[in-house]
N, C-alpha and C positions, 0 to 999 in steps of 0.2 A: 539509595540504590536505584539505578536506572536500568531497565530491561527492555528488550524487544520480545513481545509475545507473538509468535508466528501462528496466525489463525488459518492460513492457507498458503499454498506454494504453487498451485497449478495454473496453467493457461486456461483459455476459455472452455474448451470441450473436454476437460478431464472428468473422469468418473471415479477414479480410485483415490483422489485427494480433493481438497476444496480449492476454489479459485484463490489467487494471491490476495492476501490482506493481512494486516498485522497491527499491533499497537506499539507506540512508544510510551513507556510507562514509568512514572515517577512515584515511588511509594505505592499508594493505592489509588492513584488517579491515572487515567488512560486516554491517550490521544489515538483515535482509530483512523487508520489509513486504508481507504477503500473498504468494501464490505462484501465482496464476492457477489455471487449471483442468486443466492437463495437464503432460506432460513437456517442453513447450516451455520451461518454466522452466529446465531444465538446459541446453537448447540456447542460450538467450539469455544465461545466466550465462557459458557458454563463449565466446560471441561477444564479450562484454565483458571477457574474460580474468579473470573472478572465479572463483577456485578454491573448490570446496565446502569445502575445508579451512580457508578463511578466513571461513566463516560460522559463528558461535557463538551467534547470537541471531536468532530469527524471531518475528514477530508475525502472528497471524491475526485479522483484525478481526471476522469473523462466518462463519456456516456456509454461505453460498451457494456453489454449486459452482465459480463462477468465481474464488473467493478461497481456498478450502480444499483442493481436490483436488490442486493442485500441491504442497502441503506433504508429501503422502505420497511423492512423487518425491524431494523434498529429503531427507526422513527416510531413505529407502532409500539414497540416495547417501552421506549422512553415515554411516549404519550400515555400509555396505560399506567405506568408508574407515577407520572405526574398527577393523573386523575385519582390515583389511590393515595395521594399525599405521601409518597415514598421517595420522591425525586426532588432534591434541592437544587435551586438554580436553573439555568437554561442549558439547552443543547445548542451549541454553535456548530453550524455546518458550513465548511469552507469549500467552495467550488466555483467554477465559472458560471456566468449567467445561463449558458446553454444547459448546464447540468441542473441548475436551480429550476429552470423551466421544465426539464424532463422529470425531476423528482416530484415536483408539485403536480404535474400532469398525471403521472402514474398513480400517485397517492390519491388524486381526486377520484380515480376509478375504483380503487381497491381498499381504501380506508374509510371508516365511518366518519360522519360529520363531527362527532364529538372529538375525534383526534385531529381532524383538519382545522378545527377552531383554534388549536394551539399554535398553528403556523404564524410566524411573525409576532408571537406573543411570548411563548416559552420555548418554541423551536424556531431558532433564528437562522436565516440564510445570509451568509457573507459572500458577496460576489468578488471573486479574485480576478486579477489580471496579471500580466507578466511583471515580475518584480514587486508584487504585493506583499507587504510585511504585516504580520500579526504576532502578538505575544500569546503563546499557547503553553500551558503548564510552566509558566515563568521562563520560557525559552523564546528568544526571537526566532521566528520562523518566516522564511522568505520563499514564496511560491514563484515558479518561473515556467514559462512556456517551453516545452521540450522540443518544439519545432517538428511535431509529428508529420509524417508523410501520409497519414491516413485521416485522422480526425484531431481536432483541437484537444490537447492534453497538457496537463501541468504536473510538474514535480515540485520538490521543495528542498531547501537546505536549512539546517538549524545547528545551533551550538548547544550541546548538552550541558547540564549543570556541572558536570565534571570538567568542563572546558573542551571536550572533544567535539569534533565537527562530524556531521552526518548529512548525506545527500541521497535523496530518493529520485530515481530517474524515470519513474513510470514504467510502462511495459514495452518501450522501444529502445533501441541501442543508443548509446552515447553519441552526441554530435558536437563538433567543434564549437558550434554557436553557443553552447552552454558551459564551456570550459571553466569560466570564472566561478561557477557554482560547484564544480567537481574536483578541480585540481588540488592535490595535497590534503584532501579530507581524511579523517580517520576511518570513516565507514562510508562505503559507496554501495548502494543498492543498485544492481544492474541485472536486467532480465537475461535469461539464458534459456532459450526455447528448447534447445536440444544439444546433444554432443556434436562437435564438428565432425567427428568420425561417422555420425549418422545423418549428416545433412542431406544426403540423397534420399533418405527415408522420409524425413519430416519437413524438408524444404523450407527452412526458416527464412531465407532471404526473399522468397516469394511472398512471405507473410510479413515482411518488414521487421523481422526479429533477428536476434543474434544467437550464437552458440556459446557454450561454456568457454571455449578457447577465445572467442572474440571478446567476451566480457572481461576475461582475465587479462588479455593483452591491453585492452583499454585501461583497466585498473593500473597496470604496470606503467603505461605511458603517462598516466595522470599522477603517478607517484602517491597513490593512496596506500593506507596501511592495511586496511581490511576490505574485502569485497564480499558482499552477500548476494548469492545467486537465487533466482526465484522465477516464477511464471514459466514453468517447464511443462514438457509432455509428461505423461504418467505411465508410459509403457516400460520404463526402466525403474519403477518406483522402489522395488526391493533393494536394488544395488545403486540407486541414483546418487546417494551421498558420495560413495567411494568413486564411482565413475566420473562424476562431474569435477570433484576435487582433483583427482589424478590428472584429468585433461587440463584443468586450469593451472596446475603446478608447472606445466611446461612453459607457461607464459608469465606467471606472476610469482614474485618472491615473497609477498606478504601472506597474511592469513586468509584462507578461503572458507567461507561458510556456505554449505548447501543444506539448509535446514529442511526438516520434515514438518508437516503440519503438527502443531501443538508444541514444537520446540521453544525453548526460552534462551535468548542470547543475552548474557550479562554484558553491559557496556562499561 
């Protein structure tokens, strides 16, 4: 059984939910995608009964605080577990060299030396580039440059053990330059900063983001089967699922997921 465990669904400045991050999970092993901006990552992993000892792979898409800072908490928890002889194997962190430098730099200021000594020994940094491929949880995973208009950022595409394809686009809208990674996939993760009907309130285009309508139109044009929306504002949280799905249905004929924090999506 393969699942997506949603740890957070919000954009950078949310306070009513956690920043966007999730796991791709196979049985009891978990691939962590981004980590949010704080130690709520550990709280939400615990709420979903995901043991830190079952996370051996983590991907950080880019250096913004709402994606990278939580990784330091994950690293600390893994390091403590290693020192307590409770963690088998290594933690593999996949990210661009700029993120490796950032994580190591932040860690050098906030983590004890006993934890830092595990870097490049049991906590391993794998520098990715555009079209870099690795095998993670027995799945071929290819990372790609999303061609961000703000800062260098990577997404990835993978084929699940059930044969279905999945692509994660980071936290910026789809661009034609990455079409080969997105067209005809079974699951497409596409950010949706707000509703199109509320674009004048949240001004997504000024922030290089998309609306639910935009995301679902892209999904329709790409002929994907399922679209998963995330990285949203939190002012509509109570009715967000219904509002975003209803707006998306006007553009997309497939299935739309607008998960809440701690939701589980069966693949």
